[in-house]
N, C-alpha and C positions, 0 to 999 in steps of 0.2 A: 504493500500500500504506500502510495506516495505521501511524503510529509505534506502538511497543510499548505505550507508556503510554496510548494511545487505544483499544487493543483491550480485549476483555473481560478485566478484571483477574483473575478466577478462572481462566480458561483459560490465561492466560500464566503465572500462578503455578504451575499444574500442569506447564507446560513447564519452568519453572525447577527444580522439584523433580525432574523426570525426568532432569535433567542428572546428578544424583548417583545414579541408579538402577542396577540390576544391569546389567552389561555383556552385550551380545549377543555371540555367538561372534566372535572377532576375525577380520577379513578385511583383506587388503592394501588400501590406499586406491585407489579407482578412478581418481582424478585429483587434481591439486593443487587444482582449484577446489572439488571435493567436500570436500577436507580442511578448507577454511575453515569450513564449517558443522559438521564433526565436532569441531573443536577445542573447542567448548563442550559436547560431549555425551559424550566418552569419559573416564571417571574413571581415576585411578591405581589399581593393585592394592590399595593399602593402604586404600582407601575404597570397598568394593564395595557398601555399603548407602546409605541416604539421607545426604546431606551434613550436616555439623554446623551449617551456617549456615541462616538462616530468612529468610522474606520479612517485611519491616517495612511497616507502613502509612505513608502520607505524614504523617498526624497524629502518629505516633510520632516520626519523625525531625524533623518541624517543631518539636514541643515540645522535643525533646532539644537542638536547636541554637538555641533561642530565636527561632524564625522565621527561621533563617539570618541571624542578626544579624551585622552587619559586625564587631563586636567578637569574634566567634567564628571569624572567617576566619583560618586558620592557614597556608594555602598556596594558591598559584595557579600553574597551569602553562598550557601552550598549549591544552590540551583539557579541563581540569577545574579545579574549586575544591574545597578541603578545609576543612571546618568542624569545630570541636571541639563535642562535645555530651555530654550526660549522660543515661543511661537512668534510669527510675524506681527501679531497684535500686541506683543509685549508680555503676554502671560508666561510666567515661569512654570515649567512642567518637569516632572520626574518620569523618565522613560525606563521601564523595567524590561530588561532583555533576558528571556529565559535561556538557560544554558543546558548543555547536555548533547547527546548524540542527535544528529539532525533527523534521523528516521525513527527516533524513540517514540513509540506509541503512548507510553506513559506520560512523556513530556507534553504531548498534544492533549491528552486527557486532562492533565493537571491545568493546562492553559485554559481549556474550555470550562473546567470546574471553577477556576478562580474568576473567570469572566462571568460565569453564571451566578456567582454569589455577589461579589462586590459590584457587578454591573447593574444590579437592581436595588442596591442599598442607597437610600437618600436620607441622610440625617446629618445635622450639624457636627455630630461627634463621630462621624465615620468618614474616612478619607474618600474624596469623590474621584471616581474613574472618569476620565475625559474621553478615552477611546483606546483603540488597539491597532496593531498593524500585523499583517501576515505576509507581507512582501519580504522575501529573502530569509526571513526568520520570524520568530514569535515575540511580540512586544506588547506591553500594556503601558498606557500613558495616564498619569495621575497629576493632580495639582501638586505643585512643589511646596514643601514646607521649609521656609527660610530659617525658622527657629530650630529645626532639627527635632530629634526625639526627646521624650522625657528623660531617658537615660543619659543622653548627651548633656542635657542641661543640669540634671540633678547631680551628676558625678563630675562635673567640670571643676577641677581643683583650681583653675586659673580665674574663676569668677566667684563673686560672693555667693553664699549659700542661698538656694531658693527659699523664699519666705514661706511661712506657714499658710498664709491665705492662698497663695498660688498652689501649694500642694493640695490643700483641701479642695479648691476649685477643680483641679485636675482630677482628683479622685471622684468627685461628683459627676463631672462631665463624662469621664470614661465609663462610669456606671450607667449613665443615660444611654451612651452609645451601645454598650453591651446589652442592656435591657431591650433596646430597640432590635438588635440582631436576634435576640431570643424570642421576642414577642411581637415585633412589628411585621413579620412576614408569615404567611400561611405555613410555609415550610421554614422551620426554625434554622438559623445559621449558627453553627457551633464553630467558633474561631479556632480553637485548639492551640493557639500560641500567643495568648495575652501576656505581654511583658512590657517593661518600660521602653525597650528599644523599638517596639512595634506600636507605640502610641506617639504620634507626632503632635507638634504644637504650632498653632497659628500665630500670627504676629501679636495677638492679644492674649496669648497663652491658653487658648481653648484647645482641649485635647481632641485628637481625631485618631480613631483606631485604624490601623493600616496593616498591610501584608496579609492577604487572605490566601496565601499559598497552601496552607494546611486546612483551610476551612471546609466544612462539610454541611450539606443540607441534612436536617433531621425531620422527615415527614411526620405529620401530626399523628399518623397511625402507629408510629414506632415509639417505644419508650427509650431506646438507646440504639447505638450502633457499636459493632465490634470491629475495630480497625487494626489492620496490620499492613505495613510495618508501623511500629510505634515511633512517632517523631515528635520532637519538641525541644524544650530547653531544660537541662538539669536545674533543679531547685524550684521549678514552677509546675511540675507534673502531679496531677492528682493520683493517689495510690491505686484506685481502681483502673485508671488508664495505664499507668506504668506496669502494673502487674498482670492485667487481664485484657487490655486494649479496649475497655468500655468507655464510650464517649456519649455524653449528653450535656445538658446545660450546666450541670454541677461540675463538669470538667473545667469549664471556663470560670465558674464561681471560685473554685480552688485557686486557680492561677490569679484571679483578681485579688484574692486575699493576700497572696504573696506580693502583688503589685502595691496594695495598700501598705504593707509592712515596709516595702522598699521606699515608698514616699515618706512614710513616717520616720523611719530610722536613718535614711540616707545610705543604707548598706545595700550592696548588690545581692542578688539571689544566692550566689556562691562567691565567697570571698577568696582572697589570694592564698589562704591556707586550705582551700577546698572544703570549708565548712559551710553548710547551707544556712541561709538566713532563718529558715524555719527552726532548725535545731537550736539556734542561738536564742530566738525570740519566744519559743514555746514556754520555757520556765517563767519568763518575765510576764507573759500574758496571763499565765495561770495564777501568778502572785499579784497581779494588778499593779506592777511597777511601771507606771506610765512614764515617769521622768527618765527612767533608765532606757526606755524604748525610743524616746524622741531624739532626733538627730542633735548631738551636742553642739553642732555648728550654729544652731539657732540661738544658743545662749539663753535659753529659757523664754525666748520671745515667741510664745504660741498660746493659743486658747486651750486651757486645760480641759474644759468640758468637751470641746470638739475632739481633742486628742483622745480622751477616754472613749468617746463614741467611735472614732475610727479604729481604735484598738479592739473594742468589743466586736465590731463588724468583722474585722480581720480574723479574730479568733473563731467566729462562726464559720467563715468562709473556708478556713483551712482545717476544718474537722475531718478526721479520717473517714468516718462513715458518710457517704455522699447523701444519704437520705436525711441526715441531720444538718446539712448545710442549707442556708436560705436560698431562695430564688433571687435573681437579679432585681426583680420588682421589689422584694422585701429589703434587699441590700440598699437600693436607692432610697426607699422610704426611711430606713434607719439613718442613712447618711444625711438626709435632708431634714432630720429633726423629729422623726416619728417617735412615738412613745416606745421606750424599751421595757418590755415585759419579761423579767428574768424567768418567770415560770414557763413562759411560752418557749423559751430556748433551752430549758434545762433538759439534759439528756438522761435517760435511764442509766443506772449504774452499769448495767451490762454493756451498754453501748459506749460508755464514757471511757474508751480506751484509745490510746494514741495510734494503734494500728501498726502496720509495717514501718520500720524505721531505717531499714538498710539502704534505702535510696536517698536518705536525707543528705548525706555527705559523700563527696567524691573520693575515689581512691587517690593515694598520693601521687600516682603517675599521671593524673590528669592535669593539663596545663591551662585550659581555658576557663576563665571565670564565668563566661556566659556560654557554656558548652552546649552545642546542639548535637543531636544524635538521632539515629534510627536503628531499629532492630534489623537483623539480616534477612528476615522473611520478605520475599518480593511480592507477596499477595496482599490484596485488600479485600476484606470480606464483609460480611453479613451484618444484619441487624436483627433485632428481636421485635416482634410486633406485639402490641398490647391486645388483650382479648376484649 
């Protein structure tokens, strides 16, 4: 089978545009395998017409990025490179080029899956897709974030520490974006890689969730999906995902809890000594030692009540049993000042266990503080349906 960019450009562009077309009457998914193809074809209810993005020509993105000049390279991951560019109308864009073998069917499937998720997401706290290109290779075009990611700003030792008000605003805005992904679409979007480096900041420090390369649809008929290979970032993975490949909304909730702790403490998910933020923070959360949790660079300049609330929400999100974690709707309500009912969130003694701990800290031979990985299994599988 020919790679996408070697097929008829016009016919494939028509396929791309059809992704955002009118929905056919909804039917239960025939099988997990069939769902992989449907992921790129079923839009959310809020976008029943043509998508807002468009197809760019290779010449357009090549000119915009200065011929993909090395000086415009702003990011590189395991499967993609991101270049800064500028369109003729002056808009700054980020061009994501998917890497890998040119004839790799999985790469094409991942391209369509990412296009089919972020392409229909429209929310102030989700990074907007402007378009794509399939000429010569596979590209996605996004709005460019001049401020960079939360991670870049939070951990920049050459700049003053990010203030508490900004941190709390980022927490609430990211919660809004994630709640939208879980609840705003008929088929829920599970991001699977929520972390500080995947949340970008606008000029006025509003957060926008980005990088949907691992995102999955979760049809309303399904309680969860079983995913292989397991991919993500050490220190941010929910126990049920890491150990069994189980993915649902609570997978993102766990990662969001780690994100809250990172904002609050100023520590990375895994530090230079390969110790996870979770293993360091859990005893402090259990003992209610808020002052010890808050980033010392703030010098005590923070709202104590807000800090206690953020710590409480984080402690709920990172619970080992997924069923005892809150939904993102509940997370958002609590962060925005909703009443905290201790009895509502009290776990039975039998469930109040920390669960598997062996994945908390990395082995001594690991070098990356933000280590990404995947299991060796090449297959992607199945989901479980609810009765």
